[in-house]
N, CA and C of each residue as an Amber inpcrd file, in Angstrom:
protein
   705
 217.8930000  81.1790000 -45.0640000 216.6090000  80.7190000 -44.5270000
 216.4120000  79.2580000 -44.8800000 215.9340000  78.4730000 -43.9210000
 215.6880000  77.0680000 -44.1980000 214.5250000  76.9240000 -45.1560000
 214.5790000  75.9260000 -46.0130000 213.5090000  75.7140000 -46.9830000
 212.8960000  74.3530000 -46.7660000 211.5840000  74.3300000 -46.6070000
 210.8650000  73.0770000 -46.4980000 209.7080000  73.1270000 -47.4580000
 209.0750000  72.0060000 -47.6640000 208.0510000  71.9250000 -48.6980000
 206.7410000  72.5530000 -48.3030000 205.8380000  72.7330000 -49.2790000
 204.5450000  73.3710000 -49.0400000 203.5620000  72.4400000 -48.3790000
 202.7330000  73.0110000 -47.5120000 201.6330000  72.2970000 -46.8860000
 202.0660000  70.9440000 -46.3420000 203.2160000  70.9250000 -45.6500000
 203.6900000  69.6680000 -45.1180000 204.3550000  68.8670000 -46.1980000
 205.1360000  69.4930000 -47.0400000 205.7460000  68.8630000 -48.1930000
 206.7300000  67.7760000 -47.8130000 207.4570000  67.3030000 -48.8090000
 208.3670000  66.1690000 -48.7160000 207.5790000  64.9310000 -48.3590000
 206.5800000  64.6590000 -49.1780000 205.6830000  63.5590000 -48.8830000
 205.6700000  62.5620000 -50.0030000 204.9470000  61.4540000 -49.7750000
 204.7530000  60.4610000 -50.8160000 203.8070000  60.9830000 -51.8710000
 203.8350000  60.3840000 -53.0780000 202.9790000  60.8390000 -54.1620000
 201.5670000  60.3410000 -53.9910000 200.6160000  61.0660000 -54.6170000
 199.2150000  60.6980000 -54.5050000 198.9790000  59.3620000 -55.1580000
 198.1620000  58.5460000 -54.4890000 197.7560000  57.2730000 -55.0420000
 198.7640000  56.1690000 -54.8510000 199.8950000  56.4400000 -54.1760000
 200.8850000  55.3900000 -53.9830000 200.3600000  54.3540000 -53.0090000
 200.6400000  53.0900000 -53.2600000 200.2440000  52.0500000 -52.3160000
 201.2660000  51.9610000 -51.2150000 200.8450000  51.4680000 -50.0740000
 201.7350000  51.3550000 -48.9390000 202.5570000  50.0940000 -49.1000000
 203.8450000  50.2910000 -49.2350000 204.7250000  49.1630000 -49.5130000
 204.5980000  48.1030000 -48.4380000 204.4700000  46.8690000 -48.8770000
 204.4400000  45.7450000 -47.9650000 203.0780000  45.4620000 -47.3830000
 202.1050000  46.3590000 -47.5410000 200.8030000  46.1210000 -46.9380000
 199.7540000  45.7650000 -47.9760000 199.9520000  46.2360000 -49.2050000
 198.9600000  45.9780000 -50.2390000 197.7200000  46.8170000 -50.0950000
 197.7310000  47.7820000 -49.1770000 196.5420000  48.6020000 -48.9520000
 196.7540000  49.9810000 -49.5290000 195.6820000  50.5640000 -50.0140000
 195.7460000  51.9330000 -50.4830000 195.6370000  52.8680000 -49.2950000
 196.2380000  54.0660000 -49.3840000 196.1110000  55.0240000 -48.2900000
 194.6510000  55.3000000 -47.9880000 194.2950000  55.1820000 -46.6980000
 192.9200000  55.4360000 -46.3000000 192.1110000  54.1820000 -46.1120000
 192.6040000  53.0120000 -46.6080000 191.8830000  51.7820000 -46.3410000
 192.0410000  51.4720000 -44.8690000 190.9290000  51.2150000 -44.1930000
 191.0030000  51.0270000 -42.7570000 190.5060000  49.6590000 -42.3620000
 191.1800000  49.0560000 -41.3950000 190.7140000  47.8490000 -40.7540000
 189.9910000  48.2890000 -39.5010000 188.7650000  47.9450000 -39.3600000
 187.9520000  48.4790000 -38.2780000 188.0960000  47.6910000 -36.9820000
 189.0870000  46.8230000 -36.8790000 189.2260000  46.0280000 -35.6670000
 189.6760000  46.8580000 -34.4970000 190.4200000  47.9500000 -34.7860000
 190.9210000  48.7760000 -33.7040000 192.1640000  48.2220000 -33.0580000
 192.7530000  47.1510000 -33.6210000 193.9490000  46.5720000 -33.0410000
 195.1520000  47.4250000 -33.3670000 195.9990000  47.6600000 -32.3860000
 197.2010000  48.4570000 -32.6050000 198.2920000  47.5880000 -33.2000000
 199.1930000  48.2260000 -33.9420000 200.3080000  47.4940000 -34.5150000
 201.2570000  47.0550000 -33.4060000 201.8640000  45.8810000 -33.5790000
 202.8880000  45.4420000 -32.6380000 204.1310000  46.2880000 -32.8230000
 204.9520000  46.4520000 -31.7630000 206.1560000  47.2730000 -31.8810000
 207.0110000  46.8470000 -33.0620000 207.3630000  47.8330000 -33.9000000
 208.2180000  47.5590000 -35.0420000 207.4840000  47.0200000 -36.2470000
 206.1740000  46.7690000 -36.1330000 205.4150000  46.1870000 -37.2230000
 204.8260000  47.2940000 -38.0900000 204.9480000  47.1620000 -39.3900000
 204.3320000  48.1250000 -40.2960000 202.8300000  47.9120000 -40.2810000
 202.0760000  48.9710000 -40.1360000 200.6250000  48.8690000 -40.0930000
 200.0200000  49.8200000 -41.0940000 198.8250000  49.5040000 -41.5380000
 198.1530000  50.3890000 -42.4740000 197.6540000  51.6180000 -41.7450000
 197.7930000  52.8060000 -42.3410000 197.2840000  54.0130000 -41.6770000
 195.7860000  53.9090000 -41.5190000 195.3000000  54.2350000 -40.3200000
 193.8780000  54.1290000 -40.0430000 193.5280000  52.8400000 -39.3520000
 194.4480000  51.8560000 -39.3570000 194.1390000  50.5550000 -38.7840000
 193.8650000  50.6650000 -37.2980000 194.7380000  51.3860000 -36.5880000
 194.5290000  51.5390000 -35.1530000 193.6730000  52.7470000 -34.8480000
 193.9550000  53.8450000 -35.5080000 193.3190000  55.1070000 -35.1390000
 191.8320000  55.0960000 -35.3870000 191.3730000  54.4990000 -36.4870000
 189.9530000  54.5800000 -36.7850000 189.1480000  53.7490000 -35.8090000
 189.7270000  52.6610000 -35.3020000 189.0050000  51.8490000 -34.3500000
 188.8370000  52.5460000 -33.0220000 189.8910000  53.2340000 -32.5720000
 189.8590000  53.7790000 -31.2300000 189.5290000  55.2530000 -31.1730000
 189.7130000  55.9800000 -32.2740000 189.5460000  57.4330000 -32.2010000
 188.4110000  57.9560000 -33.0350000 188.0410000  57.2960000 -34.1260000
 187.0380000  57.8450000 -35.0290000 185.6150000  57.4340000 -34.6590000
 185.4670000  56.7500000 -33.5420000 184.1190000  56.3920000 -33.1320000
 183.3010000  57.6420000 -32.8390000 183.9190000  58.6520000 -32.2610000
 183.2580000  59.9280000 -31.9870000 184.1730000  61.0430000 -32.4530000
 184.2540000  61.2760000 -33.7890000 185.2110000  62.2440000 -34.3210000
 185.0570000  63.6160000 -33.6960000 186.1660000  64.1470000 -33.1930000
 186.1770000  65.5040000 -32.6950000 185.6310000  65.6710000 -31.2930000
 184.9770000  64.6190000 -30.7280000 184.3470000  64.7480000 -29.4230000
 185.2590000  64.2720000 -28.3050000 186.2450000  63.4760000 -28.6250000
 187.1920000  62.9750000 -27.6470000 188.5880000  63.3630000 -28.1070000
 189.3480000  63.9780000 -27.2210000 190.6930000  64.4030000 -27.5900000
 191.5270000  63.1990000 -27.9950000 192.1560000  63.2930000 -29.1590000
 193.0410000  62.2320000 -29.6290000 194.0900000  62.8870000 -30.5080000
 195.3340000  62.8680000 -30.0550000 196.4240000  63.5710000 -30.7240000
 197.3410000  62.5730000 -31.4130000 197.5450000  62.7850000 -32.7090000
 198.3580000  61.8760000 -33.5200000 199.4420000  62.6800000 -34.2320000
 200.6790000  62.2230000 -34.1480000 201.8000000  62.8540000 -34.8400000
 202.3440000  61.8750000 -35.8740000 202.4590000  62.3430000 -37.1220000
 202.9890000  61.5240000 -38.2070000 204.2840000  62.1580000 -38.6990000
 205.3850000  61.4400000 -38.5480000 206.7030000  61.9270000 -38.9220000
 207.2280000  61.1940000 -40.1540000 208.1610000  61.8120000 -40.8480000
 208.7960000  61.1540000 -41.9850000 209.7240000  62.0960000 -42.7110000
 210.6190000  61.5260000 -43.4830000 211.5400000  62.3290000 -44.2680000
 210.9350000  62.7220000 -45.5950000 211.7730000  63.1900000 -46.5040000
 211.3170000  63.6290000 -47.8190000 210.7340000  62.4720000 -48.6050000
 209.5430000  62.6750000 -49.1530000 208.8640000  61.6800000 -49.9820000
 208.7120000  60.3420000 -49.2750000 208.4600000  60.4130000 -47.9830000
 208.3500000  59.1880000 -47.1850000 206.9420000  58.6230000 -47.1450000
 205.9570000  59.4100000 -47.5830000 204.5680000  58.9800000 -47.5220000
 203.8320000  59.4640000 -46.2940000 204.4120000  60.4190000 -45.5760000
 203.7930000  60.8420000 -44.3230000 202.4710000  61.5710000 -44.5170000
 202.3570000  62.3790000 -45.5600000 201.1050000  63.1050000 -45.7840000
 199.9840000  62.1580000 -46.1940000 200.2980000  61.2140000 -47.0760000
 199.3000000  60.2280000 -47.4830000 198.8660000  59.3980000 -46.2800000
 199.8190000  59.0590000 -45.4160000 199.4980000  58.3020000 -44.2070000
 198.5670000  59.1000000 -43.2980000 198.8810000  60.3760000 -43.0780000
 198.0440000  61.2160000 -42.2210000 196.6340000  61.3490000 -42.7890000
 196.5410000  61.5350000 -44.0900000 195.2270000  61.6360000 -44.7320000
 194.4670000  60.3220000 -44.5900000 195.1890000  59.2010000 -44.6840000
 194.5470000  57.9000000 -44.5430000 193.9760000  57.6680000 -43.1560000
 194.6200000  58.2420000 -42.1530000 194.1170000  58.0960000 -40.7850000
 192.7540000  58.7560000 -40.6020000 192.4410000  59.7240000 -41.4580000
 191.1620000  60.4330000 -41.3600000 190.2530000  60.1400000 -42.5500000
 190.5880000  59.1050000 -43.3140000 189.8230000  58.8040000 -44.5240000
 188.3640000  58.4670000 -44.2360000 188.0750000  57.9670000 -43.0420000
 186.6940000  57.6260000 -42.7050000 185.8720000  58.7940000 -42.2040000
 186.4720000  59.9800000 -42.1350000 185.7730000  61.1580000 -41.6250000
 185.2230000  61.9820000 -42.7890000 183.8990000  62.1620000 -42.8750000
 183.3270000  62.9340000 -43.9800000 183.7190000  64.4020000 -43.9640000
 184.0210000  64.9240000 -42.7760000 184.4300000  66.3210000 -42.6470000
 185.7320000  66.3910000 -41.8710000 186.6700000  67.1700000 -42.3920000
 187.9630000  67.3760000 -41.7350000 188.3430000  68.8440000 -41.8960000
 188.8680000  69.4320000 -40.8340000 189.3930000  70.7950000 -40.9130000
 190.8850000  70.6910000 -41.2330000 191.2290000  71.0050000 -42.4600000
 192.5900000  70.8440000 -42.9580000 193.3230000  72.1700000 -42.7990000
 194.3080000  72.1960000 -41.9050000 195.0540000  73.4170000 -41.6240000
 196.3410000  73.4030000 -42.4420000 196.3940000  74.2280000 -43.4740000
 197.5540000  74.3030000 -44.3680000 198.4530000  75.4470000 -43.9210000
 199.6840000  75.1240000 -43.5410000 200.5900000  76.1410000 -43.0110000
 201.6250000  76.6090000 -44.0330000 201.6250000  76.0150000 -45.2220000
 202.6110000  76.3840000 -46.2290000 202.3220000  77.7370000 -46.8490000
 203.3750000  78.3830000 -47.3360000 203.2130000  79.6680000 -48.0010000
 202.4780000  79.5020000 -49.3250000 201.6830000  80.4890000 -49.6850000
 200.9870000  80.4670000 -50.9720000 202.0240000  80.6190000 -52.0820000
 202.0110000  79.7490000 -53.0850000 203.0360000  79.7970000 -54.1320000
 202.9890000  81.0960000 -54.9260000 204.1610000  81.6010000 -55.2740000
 204.2360000  82.7420000 -56.1680000 203.9670000  82.2790000 -57.5960000
 203.4930000  83.1950000 -58.4090000 203.1190000  82.8440000 -59.7830000
 204.2890000  82.2610000 -60.5610000 205.4980000  82.6890000 -60.2360000
 206.6780000  82.2300000 -60.9730000 207.1900000  80.8700000 -60.5070000
 206.7080000  80.4030000 -59.3690000 207.2100000  79.1490000 -58.8040000
 206.2770000  78.0030000 -59.1890000 206.4360000  77.5000000 -60.3980000
 205.5380000  76.4730000 -60.9200000 205.7080000  75.1470000 -60.1910000
 206.9380000  74.8120000 -59.8050000 207.1780000  73.5470000 -59.1210000
 206.5040000  73.5220000 -57.7650000 206.6280000  74.6170000 -57.0240000
 205.9680000  74.7290000 -55.7130000 204.4540000  74.6460000 -55.8730000
 203.9350000  75.3380000 -56.8670000 202.4890000  75.3300000 -57.1070000
 201.9970000  73.9230000 -57.4160000 202.7870000  73.1610000 -58.1650000
 202.3970000  71.7900000 -58.5030000 202.3450000  70.9150000 -57.2530000
 203.2750000  71.1210000 -56.3500000 203.2830000  70.3540000 -55.0970000
 202.0460000  70.6720000 -54.2500000 201.7240000  71.9510000 -54.1470000
 200.5440000  72.3460000 -53.3880000 199.2790000  71.7780000 -54.0310000
 199.2140000  71.8460000 -55.3600000 198.0340000  71.3510000 -56.0730000
 197.8320000  69.8500000 -55.8510000 198.9300000  69.1000000 -55.7940000
 198.8210000  67.6600000 -55.5540000 198.1780000  67.3790000 -54.2070000
 198.5240000  68.1750000 -53.1970000 197.9000000  68.0230000 -51.8810000
 196.4160000  68.3860000 -51.9470000 196.1100000  69.4610000 -52.6280000
 194.7200000  69.9160000 -52.7050000 193.8300000  68.8910000 -53.4000000
 194.3410000  68.2730000 -54.4390000 193.5410000  67.3320000 -55.2170000
 193.2460000  66.0410000 -54.4650000 194.0400000  65.7360000 -53.4480000
 193.8050000  64.5170000 -52.6680000 192.7220000  64.7050000 -51.6080000
 192.3800000  65.9400000 -51.3070000 191.4230000  66.1860000 -50.2330000
 190.0040000  65.8260000 -50.6630000 189.2930000  65.1910000 -49.7480000
 187.9060000  64.8120000 -50.0180000 187.0290000  66.0660000 -50.0990000
 185.8930000  65.9750000 -50.8010000 185.0310000  67.1490000 -50.9870000
 184.5640000  67.7850000 -49.6810000 184.3880000  66.9860000 -48.6390000
 183.8900000  67.5200000 -47.3810000 184.9500000  68.1370000 -46.4920000
 186.2030000  68.0900000 -46.9370000 187.2870000  68.6480000 -46.1220000
 187.3940000  70.1510000 -46.3490000 187.4260000  70.8930000 -45.2610000
 187.5190000  72.3540000 -45.3250000 188.9640000  72.7790000 -45.0930000
 189.5190000  73.5700000 -46.0000000 190.9060000  74.0140000 -45.8970000
 190.9910000  75.3950000 -45.2500000 191.8880000  75.5230000 -44.2730000
 192.1810000  76.8150000 -43.6560000 193.6690000  77.0790000 -43.8180000
 194.0160000  78.1310000 -44.5350000 195.4100000  78.5160000 -44.7050000
 195.7570000  79.5050000 -43.5990000 196.4370000  79.0210000 -42.5790000
 196.7050000  79.8460000 -41.4140000 197.9210000  79.3320000 -40.6570000
 198.5670000  80.2340000 -39.9230000 199.6330000  79.8520000 -39.0000000
 199.1160000  79.7830000 -37.5620000 197.8360000  80.1070000 -37.3740000
 197.2440000  80.0840000 -36.0310000 196.7970000  78.6620000 -35.6850000
 197.7550000  77.7620000 -35.6510000 197.4480000  76.3720000 -35.3060000
 196.9190000  76.2950000 -33.8780000 197.4840000  77.0960000 -33.0040000
 197.0450000  77.0910000 -31.6080000 195.5700000  77.4620000 -31.4950000
 195.1500000  78.4530000 -32.2800000 193.7530000  78.8680000 -32.2470000
 192.8120000  77.7730000 -32.7080000 193.2150000  77.0290000 -33.7190000
 192.3910000  75.9210000 -34.2110000 192.2870000  74.8340000 -33.1470000
 193.4150000  74.5020000 -32.5310000 193.4160000  73.4420000 -31.5240000
 192.5990000  73.8320000 -30.3030000 192.5970000  75.1190000 -29.9690000
 191.8940000  75.5880000 -28.7830000 190.4270000  75.9090000 -29.0410000
 190.0670000  76.0560000 -30.3060000 188.7150000  76.4650000 -30.6530000
 187.7230000  75.3180000 -30.6650000 186.4440000  75.6760000 -30.8130000
 185.4000000  74.6510000 -30.8750000 185.3820000  73.9830000 -32.2430000
 184.6940000  72.8680000 -32.3170000 184.5770000  72.1690000 -33.5890000
 184.4920000  70.6820000 -33.3670000 183.5790000  70.0300000 -34.0820000
 183.4130000  68.5860000 -33.9510000 184.2460000  67.8150000 -34.9610000
 184.6280000  68.4500000 -36.0640000 185.3740000  67.7610000 -37.1080000
 186.8140000  67.5310000 -36.6880000 187.4110000  66.4200000 -37.1000000
 188.8360000  66.2050000 -36.8510000 189.6650000  67.2790000 -37.5580000
 190.8890000  67.4590000 -37.0890000 191.8020000  68.4500000 -37.6440000
 193.0310000  67.7460000 -38.2070000 193.4700000  68.1820000 -39.3810000
 194.7310000  67.7080000 -39.9520000 195.6370000  68.9190000 -40.1420000
 196.7740000  68.9280000 -39.4630000 197.7290000  70.0320000 -39.5620000
 198.8380000  69.6270000 -40.5170000 198.9700000  70.3600000 -41.6060000
 199.9360000  70.0350000 -42.6630000 200.7660000  71.2730000 -42.9840000
 201.9280000  71.4910000 -42.3940000 202.5170000  70.6260000 -41.4040000
 203.2790000  71.4880000 -40.3930000 203.7990000  70.8720000 -39.3460000
 204.5550000  71.6020000 -38.3380000 205.8830000  72.1130000 -38.8820000
 206.4230000  71.4430000 -39.8770000 207.7130000  71.8460000 -40.4490000
 207.6170000  73.2140000 -41.1130000 206.6110000  73.3810000 -41.9680000
 206.4400000  74.6680000 -42.6390000 205.9880000  75.7410000 -41.6580000
 205.1800000  75.3280000 -40.6770000 204.7580000  76.2800000 -39.6430000
 205.9800000  76.8550000 -38.9400000 206.9100000  76.0030000 -38.5260000
 208.0830000  76.4600000 -37.8050000 208.9540000  77.3640000 -38.6710000
 209.1890000  76.9800000 -39.9250000 210.0300000  77.7900000 -40.8080000
 209.4510000  79.1890000 -40.9890000 208.1380000  79.2730000 -41.1630000
 207.5160000  80.5720000 -41.3720000 207.4920000  81.4050000 -40.0900000
 207.2910000  80.7460000 -38.9440000 207.3000000  81.4610000 -37.6720000
 208.6900000  82.0410000 -37.3990000 209.7090000  81.2530000 -37.6510000
 211.0780000  81.7340000 -37.4500000 211.3710000  82.9110000 -38.3810000
 210.8380000  82.8470000 -39.5830000 211.0090000  83.9400000 -40.5400000
 210.2740000  85.1890000 -40.0620000 209.0280000  85.0170000 -39.6310000
 208.2240000  86.1600000 -39.1820000 208.8500000  86.8780000 -37.9930000
 209.4590000  86.1310000 -37.0680000 210.0460000  86.7400000 -35.8770000
 211.4460000  87.2920000 -36.1340000 211.9970000  87.0360000 -37.3080000
 213.3170000  87.5620000 -37.6160000 214.4560000  86.7620000 -37.0160000
 214.2190000  85.4760000 -36.7910000 215.2620000  84.6380000 -36.2020000
 216.4760000  84.5540000 -37.1100000 216.2220000  84.4200000 -38.4180000
 217.3190000  84.2700000 -39.3720000 218.2230000  85.5060000 -39.3940000
 217.6380000  86.6830000 -39.1900000 218.4070000  87.9340000 -39.2450000
 218.9660000  88.3330000 -37.8850000 218.6530000  87.5640000 -36.8370000
 219.1300000  87.9060000 -35.5080000 218.4690000  89.1250000 -34.9220000
 217.1920000  89.3420000 -35.2360000 216.4570000  90.4870000 -34.6940000
 216.4110000  90.3890000 -33.1700000 216.7080000  91.4740000 -32.4440000
 216.6660000  91.4520000 -30.9730000 215.3000000  90.9750000 -30.4590000
 215.3300000  90.0410000 -29.5410000 214.0960000  89.5210000 -28.9580000
 213.4610000  88.3890000 -29.7390000 213.9910000  88.0720000 -30.9250000
 213.3730000  87.0520000 -31.7710000 213.3940000  85.6780000 -31.1110000
 214.4950000  85.3400000 -30.4560000 214.5970000  84.0290000 -29.8200000
 213.5640000  83.8720000 -28.7020000 213.3540000  84.9340000 -27.9470000
 212.3650000  84.8830000 -26.8760000 210.9520000  84.7410000 -27.4130000
 210.6690000  85.4630000 -28.4910000 209.3360000  85.3670000 -29.0990000
 209.0930000  83.9710000 -29.6690000 210.1240000  83.4060000 -30.2810000
 209.9900000  82.0560000 -30.8270000 209.7400000  81.0470000 -29.7100000
 210.5120000  81.1600000 -28.6320000 210.3500000  80.2290000 -27.5120000
 208.9490000  80.3140000 -26.9200000 208.4300000  81.5260000 -26.7930000
 207.0870000  81.7060000 -26.2380000 206.0340000  81.1130000 -27.1660000
 206.2200000  81.2890000 -28.4670000 205.2530000  80.7500000 -29.4240000
 205.2640000  79.2230000 -29.4200000 206.4480000  78.6430000 -29.3040000
 206.5520000  77.1840000 -29.2340000 205.8940000  76.6470000 -27.9650000
 206.0380000  77.3790000 -26.8700000 205.3690000  76.9800000 -25.6260000
 203.8540000  77.0240000 -25.7900000 203.3710000  78.0670000 -26.4740000
 201.9280000  78.2110000 -26.6870000 201.3840000  77.0570000 -27.5210000
 202.1160000  76.6820000 -28.5650000 201.6830000  75.5520000 -29.3950000
 201.6790000  74.2600000 -28.5940000 202.7190000  74.0400000 -27.7920000
 202.7920000  72.8220000 -26.9870000 201.6290000  72.7440000 -26.0050000
 201.2840000  73.8680000 -25.4070000 200.1740000  73.8980000 -24.4630000
 198.8450000  73.6190000 -25.1620000 198.6800000  74.2050000 -26.3590000
 197.4400000  73.9940000 -27.1090000 197.3120000  72.5460000 -27.5400000
 198.4160000  71.9400000 -27.9590000 198.4010000  70.5240000 -28.3660000
 198.0420000  69.6360000 -27.1730000 198.6090000  69.9460000 -26.0330000
 198.3610000  69.1440000 -24.8350000 196.9240000  69.2810000 -24.3510000
 196.3390000  70.4750000 -24.5030000 195.0220000  70.7540000 -23.9250000
 193.8670000  70.5700000 -24.8990000 194.1400000  70.3520000 -26.1770000
 193.0500000  70.3020000 -27.1520000 192.0600000  69.1950000 -26.8270000
 190.7970000  69.4480000 -27.1240000 189.7440000  68.4540000 -26.9370000
 189.3150000  67.8610000 -28.2750000 190.0770000  68.1270000 -29.3110000
 189.7080000  67.6600000 -30.6480000 190.5580000  66.4640000 -31.0660000
 190.0740000  65.7570000 -32.0430000 190.8580000  64.6970000 -32.6810000
 191.7210000  65.3820000 -33.7320000 193.0360000  65.3490000 -33.5440000
 193.9310000  66.0850000 -34.4370000 195.0760000  65.1910000 -34.8840000
 195.4040000  65.2900000 -36.1690000 196.5510000  64.6020000 -36.7550000
 197.4900000  65.6770000 -37.2840000 198.7380000  65.6540000 -36.8600000
 199.7270000  66.6250000 -37.3180000 200.8530000  65.9080000 -38.0460000
 201.3030000  66.5130000 -39.1440000 202.4080000  65.9850000 -39.9330000
 203.6420000  66.8330000 -39.6610000 204.8050000  66.1780000 -39.6240000
 206.0490000  66.9290000 -39.4740000 207.1930000  66.1610000 -40.1120000
 208.1920000  66.9000000 -40.5660000 209.3740000  66.2790000 -41.1510000
 210.3100000  65.7690000 -40.0630000 210.8790000  64.6200000 -40.3020000
 211.9340000  64.0900000 -39.4360000 213.2570000  64.4340000 -40.0970000
 213.9760000  65.3730000 -39.5250000 215.2100000  65.8570000 -40.1420000
 216.4030000  65.5290000 -39.2440000 217.5880000  65.7220000 -39.7780000
 218.7840000  65.5240000 -38.9750000 219.3110000  64.1130000 -38.9610000
 218.7350000  63.2230000 -39.7670000 219.2000000  61.8410000 -39.7850000
 220.3000000  61.6150000 -40.8190000 220.5810000  62.6420000 -41.6210000
 221.5580000  62.4800000 -42.6820000 222.6230000  63.5500000 -42.6540000
 222.7330000  64.2990000 -43.7550000 223.7720000  65.3090000 -43.9040000
 223.5490000  66.4670000 -42.9290000 224.6190000  66.8970000 -42.2890000
 224.5480000  68.0570000 -41.4040000 224.4320000  69.3110000 -42.2690000
 223.4260000  70.1780000 -42.0060000 223.2800000  71.3990000 -42.8080000
 224.5740000  72.2100000 -42.8270000 224.8430000  72.8070000 -43.9600000
 226.0860000  73.5410000 -44.1260000 226.0310000  74.9860000 -43.6930000
 224.8970000  75.4350000 -43.1830000 224.7520000  76.8220000 -42.7490000
 224.2990000  76.8810000 -41.2990000 224.5700000  78.0090000 -40.6680000
 224.1430000  78.2070000 -39.2870000 222.6210000  78.1640000 -39.1920000
 221.9490000  78.8320000 -40.1380000 220.4800000  78.8600000 -40.1100000
 219.9040000  77.4610000 -40.3200000 220.5260000  76.6740000 -41.1930000
 220.0560000  75.3170000 -41.4340000 220.1820000  74.4450000 -40.2000000
 221.2980000  74.5760000 -39.4970000 221.4850000  73.7900000 -38.2740000
 220.5360000  74.2540000 -37.1820000 220.2800000  75.5520000 -37.1190000
 219.3400000  76.0740000 -36.1220000 217.9350000  75.5310000 -36.3780000
 217.5320000  75.5570000 -37.6440000 216.2030000  75.0470000 -37.9810000
 216.0960000  73.5570000 -37.6550000 217.1170000  72.7850000 -38.0160000
 217.1100000  71.3500000 -37.7300000 216.9270000  71.0980000 -36.2410000
 217.6640000  71.8360000 -35.4210000 217.5900000  71.6290000 -33.9760000
 216.2280000  72.0360000 -33.4220000 215.7010000  73.1780000 -33.8900000
 214.3990000  73.6420000 -33.4040000 213.2920000  72.6530000 -33.7830000
 213.3520000  72.1340000 -35.0160000 212.3200000  71.1930000 -35.4480000
 212.4340000  69.8790000 -34.6870000 213.6580000  69.4250000 -34.4340000
 213.8220000  68.2030000 -33.6510000 213.2180000  68.3300000 -32.2680000
 213.4450000  69.4830000 -31.6320000 212.8590000  69.7040000 -30.3060000
 211.3420000  69.8140000 -30.3720000 210.8330000  70.4860000 -31.4090000
 209.3830000  70.6080000 -31.5650000 208.7430000  69.2380000 -31.7530000
 209.3460000  68.4050000 -32.5810000 208.8110000  67.0610000 -32.7980000
 208.8000000  66.2530000 -31.5000000 209.8810000  66.3570000 -30.7310000
 209.9740000  65.6020000 -29.4920000 208.9120000  66.0580000 -28.4850000
 208.7040000  67.3630000 -28.3810000 207.6920000  67.8830000 -27.4520000
 206.3040000  67.4420000 -27.8760000 206.0420000  67.4980000 -29.1750000
 204.7230000  67.1120000 -29.6740000 204.4880000  65.6180000 -29.4750000
 205.5020000  64.8230000 -29.7510000 205.3720000  63.3700000 -29.5850000
 205.1140000  62.9940000 -28.1280000 205.7380000  63.7160000 -27.2150000
 205.5960000  63.4030000 -25.7960000 204.1540000  63.5240000 -25.3160000
 203.3800000  64.3890000 -25.9620000 201.9910000  64.6000000 -25.5760000
 201.0140000  64.0270000 -26.6020000 201.4650000  63.0750000 -27.4040000
 200.6100000  62.4710000 -28.4320000 200.1200000  61.0990000 -27.9920000
 198.9160000  60.7590000 -28.4100000 198.3710000  59.4350000 -28.1390000
 198.9120000  58.3960000 -29.1210000 199.2150000  58.8480000 -30.3360000
 199.8170000  57.9860000 -31.3480000 200.9690000  58.7320000 -32.0100000
 202.0310000  57.9970000 -32.3270000 203.1350000  58.5490000 -33.0960000
 203.4780000  57.5520000 -34.1900000 203.5190000  58.0350000 -35.4270000
 203.8400000  57.2080000 -36.5900000 205.1030000  57.7290000 -37.2470000
 205.8880000  56.8110000 -37.7940000 207.0860000  57.1710000 -38.5480000
 207.0090000  56.5040000 -39.9130000 207.1420000  57.3170000 -40.9620000
 207.0800000  56.7970000 -42.3270000 208.4860000  56.7670000 -42.9220000
 208.8540000  55.6250000 -43.4600000 210.1550000  55.4540000 -44.1020000
 209.9600000  54.7100000 -45.4180000 210.3910000  55.3300000 -46.5140000
 210.2880000  54.7010000 -47.8430000 208.8680000  54.2220000 -48.1380000
 207.8890000  55.0240000 -47.7560000 206.4950000  54.7020000 -48.0300000
 205.8630000  53.7150000 -47.0770000 206.5900000  53.2840000 -46.0540000
 206.0660000  52.2990000 -45.1020000 205.8240000  52.9800000 -43.7530000
 204.5590000  53.0820000 -43.3240000 204.2760000  53.6850000 -42.0210000
 204.4060000  52.6640000 -40.8960000 205.0440000  53.0630000 -39.8020000
 205.1440000  52.2090000 -38.6220000 204.6610000  52.9980000 -37.4100000
 203.8530000  52.3620000 -36.6140000 203.3730000  53.0140000 -35.4100000
 204.3840000  52.8220000 -34.2920000 204.8690000  53.9340000 -33.7430000
 205.8420000  53.8920000 -32.6620000 205.1510000  53.8770000 -31.2940000
 203.9790000  54.4900000 -31.2410000 203.2000000  54.5110000 -29.9890000
 201.7300000  54.3240000 -30.3360000
């Protein structure tokens, strides 16, 4: 079974400054100017100007990608730092009592959330995107969502019909993302840029996540890529 981090894991540490910008995560420039192609921009610089004027009332879809410890979660949180209320959708598995390292990672994410942010631990991302609500949504993250969905459908064990169920669920998520009327920021891991997984299941997960990221990006208003703690706006 593929293993990914909790609640959109493989992220930058709490309180880290954005390399090269001198800004703390969540500091926003209210000009609303978008970053030039290839230019590193502070998270929230473009999005808060154009999307947070009416939080949750105008559809605005943002995808934040990055590798392990790239700063993608801090960047995503910074994009919504000006919102007093956020619906935080945590898709990671609840840590077992014996897994202290996993629990510490989850706790670090929890401690960064503002008091007004409401956490929902659910895999029903489609339901959140399709449902009512004025508050922005932060999905943390698509990587853990996919791993757990593949596990639930029995993809790893080759359960008959599992591939069809997975494909249908991915279609449902894509449709919900495309049709949502909410301001939503989703985090996902960018995988496959380095070592080829040594197992069939690992390669399957890498390919499925790559396709999921591409589909989500295609219907996003903004796409960010975080590398070594530096966020860059791609769209």
